[in-house]
C-alpha positions, 0 to 999 in steps of 0.5 A: 118071340115067335118065329119068323112067316114068309110075307107070302103066307099073308094077305096082300093088306099085310105083305109089305107092298099092301102097306105101304100102298095103304100109308102112301095112301094115307099120307097123301090124304094128309099132305091134301087136308095139310095143305088146305086145312087151316091152323087151329090154335095151338099150331098157329101159335106153333108157327111162332116158334119155327119163325124165332127157333130157339133152345127152348121155348115156356111151355114146351121144349123145342122139337116142334119148334125146329121141324116148324122152322124146317118147313119153313125154309123150304116151303115158305110162312105156309099152312103146309110149312108148318105140317110138313115134317109131321107128315114125314114123321108118320111115314118113318114112324110106321117104318120103325113099327113094322121093322120092330114087331118084325124081329120081336115077333114076325111079319105078320104081327107087324102089318097089324100093327102099322096098319092099327097105328096109321088107323088110330084116329088120333094118327090117322086124323090127327096126324097134321097137327103140328103139336109136340105130339108128333116128335114125342110119337116119333121119337118114343117109337124109334127109343123102342125100335132101338131096344128091339133091335138091342134085345134081337141083336144082343149088341150093346151099341145100340143102347148109344141108338136108344139114349139119342132117341130118348134125347130127341124125345126128350126135347120133344116132350117132357113125359117122355121122361116116362118112357126112361123110367119103364126103360129102368124099371125092365132092366131090374124087372127082367134078369136077362136085361140086367147084365146090360147094367154092367156094361159102358155103352148103357151109361153113355147112352144115358149119358147121350139123351140127358147131353141131348136134352140138355139145351133144354136144361140150360134154358131153363136156368136161364128163365128161372125153370118156369117151364118145369113149373109149368109144366112138372105143377100139373101134378096133383094140383088139385084135390080127389074127383071122380068126374075126369076119369071115365072121359079120360079112358072114353077118349083113350078109348076113342081115340085109339079106336074103339075095336083096336083099343079092344083088341089090345087089351087082350093084347096087353092081359096076353102078355101079362101072363109072360111079364109076369114070369119076367120075359124079356120081351112082354117086359119090355113091352108093358113095362115101357107103357105102364109109368105113363098110363098110371100118371094119365091115370092119376092126373084123371082123378085131380085133373081133365087127361087132354085127348091127345096126351097120351099119344105116346102111347099107339105105337106099342099099344098098337102092337099089343095090338098086333100081337094079339089078332097075329097069334090068334091068325088061321085059328080064330076067324071072328077075330080077325075079322073085328080087326080088318073091320078096325082097321076100315073103320080107321080107315073110313074115319080118316077120309071123312075128317079130313075131307071135313077138315078142309070143307066142313059137310055141314055147321049145324054143330058148330064148335061141338064140332071137332074141327071147329078151331080151323073154321071162318078165318081167313074171312077174319082175316080178310075184315080185320084188313078193311079195319086196319085200313079204316083206322090207319093202325099200325099194331094189334093186340090180343090177349090170348095165344091161340088168337095172337097166334092166329091173327099174327099168321092173318096179318102176317104182311099189314101190320104186326101183331103183339100178346100183351099178356103172358110175354114169357111166352114169346121171350124168343123173339124181338121185343116191341119197342114202344115206338112201335105203338105211335098212333092208333093200333086195334086190341081184338079179342074173343068176346068171353075172353075180353080184356079190354078194361084192362087197356085203359090203363094204357090208351085215352082211348079204347072204343069198339069199332068192330063185332066180327063173327066166326062164322063155318056155312053161316053158322056162328062159331064166336065173335070177336070183338075189335077196338081201336085204341089211341093215346098211348099214356104208357109202353102198351106191353107194360105187365100190368097183369100176366092171367 
């Protein structure tokens, strides 16, 4: 650890007042974007989780569903309600990171760490999206904060907080298991840390983590461990290939912010020398990142790593970058200029993309635009309501969870919407009754994923009645085909296929 430096010695943007100004300004921008930009597909799906809080779900543990339910209880069934706690969590996460860095290092490092985290592109831009990444980032960061308090105070009771935060992280996303692996490695690697193995608080903290995670274990026990099979079955399930590794590295560096990534690499190199000497702090930083990073690299040798997966590592990686810049302060102005440029670049991009998310600057990039999932849905909803009125439809069927989520939100005050495939995704909700499918209905699908032929075994008539185009600035994004269904032969949600 370095000696603390007075905040009066810092430039304004690194002082608490300056940091608060930056973080609150970004938060206000996120509130604006979250209120006015439509859902992406996954958010629309998770919105349904919020309507039906459960002990766990098919895809992930329940935390994001609980967050959404809390937002909906205050703000109603709205887009902003789904995202409300996600935005607030960014404020809590920034405060925790500042506290962590200031007690392990000093206020200069703390200031840079907060700036780097908030101007990383995934947090600065994606910080409005209601996905399981948001709570996993928060609770991973809070677990690391509790470990920092443990190291500096030498009070074993902090293990109880570590256990609670890590348990909440596991309620957010299974990837937080890698944090637990890192903590175990740290306890075994660092001589000064091994003494904690003899304290009851460490083992009590582990028990608290398991008990906090118990609802997910119980839900999986009741449902044949389907969520574990789905998520843990991904690792190494395909043969080796090199085609995804560079995509993973590029996405990781790009979403972190390339300039911040460069500084973090130098910071990691500086910490590594201290890690080899079994330094307590350096080892904690390295070992809480390394297991998950190794897994992601391994996964990329088999299949694609989704760009958002490394998100929980970003607070600690921002700290690595801050350590490098903070140690150089006053000795190499060029590195400080590079750090300042990275922060400014992140702020500018975050501001531009959030505005673009609300109202597209251009549609010429069509589906190549990363924000294309946000576009054209209110118009699709209005067109579908018109088709419902003309066909006297009393229900709508879909065959993809993302589209089902979007249509369910758009038609929430009109007719019930059900995904007739993958019904395991909705076991937390009241199951539709056969009587609900008496009368005419609609089937809506993306043209590239049309499964109308499957429905011919369930209905006497499956007739295409409309083709709807989802547009951005007049540029086509995709076609949605709409079929009228009539003459039900069997239960409309019979599991004839489960793709």
